[in-house]
N, C-alpha and C positions, 0 to 999 in steps of 0.2 A: 504494500500500500504506500503510495507516495505521500509526501508531506501535506499537500493540498487536501487529499482525501482524508487524512488523519485529522486535519483541522476542521473540515466540514463535519466529520463524524463527531468530534468533540463538541462543536457548537450545537449540533443537533441534540445530543444527549443533554447538554447543559440547558438548552431551551426547553426540552421536555420535562426537566426536573424543576424548572422555575415555576413557582405557584402563580397561576393566572390571577388569583385574587389580589396579589400585590399590585397589580396594574389597575384594579378597579377603583381606586381612590377611597376617600373616607366614606363610611356608611352614612346614609341620609339621617338627618336630625331635624325634622320639620318644625319643631317648636324651639329649637336652639337652646335647649336646657342642658346640653352636654351629654345626653344619653341617646344613643342611636335608636331610631324608631323601632327596630326589631326587639329591643330590650326595654322599651319605655312603656310603663303602665298607663301613661296618658300622653299619647303622641301628638295631640292637637294643642295642648296647653303646657307651657313650661311649669313643671312641678318639681317635687323633691326627687324624682328619678325612679329608676327601676326598683320595684318591690319595697320602696320606702313610702311612707305616708299613704298606706293602703290599710286603713284601720280595720275594715271588715275582711281583709285578705282574699278578695275575689279577683285580683289581677287587674283591677281598674283603680288607678290612683284617685284619692279623694277628690282632687280638682275636677275629674271627669266622671264622677260617680254620684249622681243624685239619687240613685236607686238604692235606698237604704234597707229595703226589705227583700232584696234579691228576687224581685219579680220580673226582671229584665226590662224595666221601664221606670222612668221618673214620673210619678203621678201624685194625685191628691193624697193618697195613703202615705206616701213617703213624707209629704209635707205635714199632714195632720198628726200622724202617729209617731213620727220620728223627729222631724226637724223642729216643729213647734215646741214640744216638751224640752228638747235639748237647748233650744234658744232661750226658753224661759229660765233655765238654770245656768246657762252659759257653759255647760259641760257636755261633751260628746259622750253619749251612753255606750259607745263602742261600735256604732254603725257607720261612722265616717262623716258625721254632720259638721265637724270642723274641717271644712273642705279645703281651706288654704293652709291647714296644719301650722298656723302661726303660734299655737300654744302646745306644740308637740302632739297634735292630734286630739287635744282635749277641749280647747276653747271654741265656743260657737257664738258668732256675732253677726252683725248686719252685713259685713263684707262677705261672709260665707253665703248669706242669702242672696244679696244683690249681684255679686260678681260671679258666683258659681252655680248655686241651685236654680235661681230664677231663669237664667239663660237656657239651662238644660230642660227645665220644665216647659218653657214656652217654645222651644225649637225641636230638637231631635227627640227628646224624651227617652233616649237610650244612653246607657253608660258608654264611656269610651270616646274615641278609639284607643285600643291597647295593642301593642305589638307582641304581647306575651301569649304564647300558644295555650296557656291554661286559663286565660281570662274568662270569667264567668263560672269558674269552678272554685269552690271554697273547700280547703285552702289552696290557693294558687301558689305553687312552689316551683 
């Protein structure tokens, strides 16, 4: 085998062993919170990131999850049975009503209602989106 053929063979083997993913660039992060969408429990809104600030452990970060009773929708029951009682006490009962997690997942205030719950209630009515494959399953691990 001549030198040129050896070099071509070496380059071919090298190219085949080089991972193509290295050429793909950085993973998309639609909400610019530093967590790639495929690992983000709330890929539409900047939040605390993958698997953090998900009080009810359903794979949807609190910021994207007004569905406090796990019915797959944000509705009047979530508001009356979960959000209002927690708002009255100012304490998250463990369902994720501290949607911005400004008090370590325990404080429920007007920002949680106006900036997070109300937009979900009046638009999509669905939790998410989440990039986690276990989203909607409790516990999502």
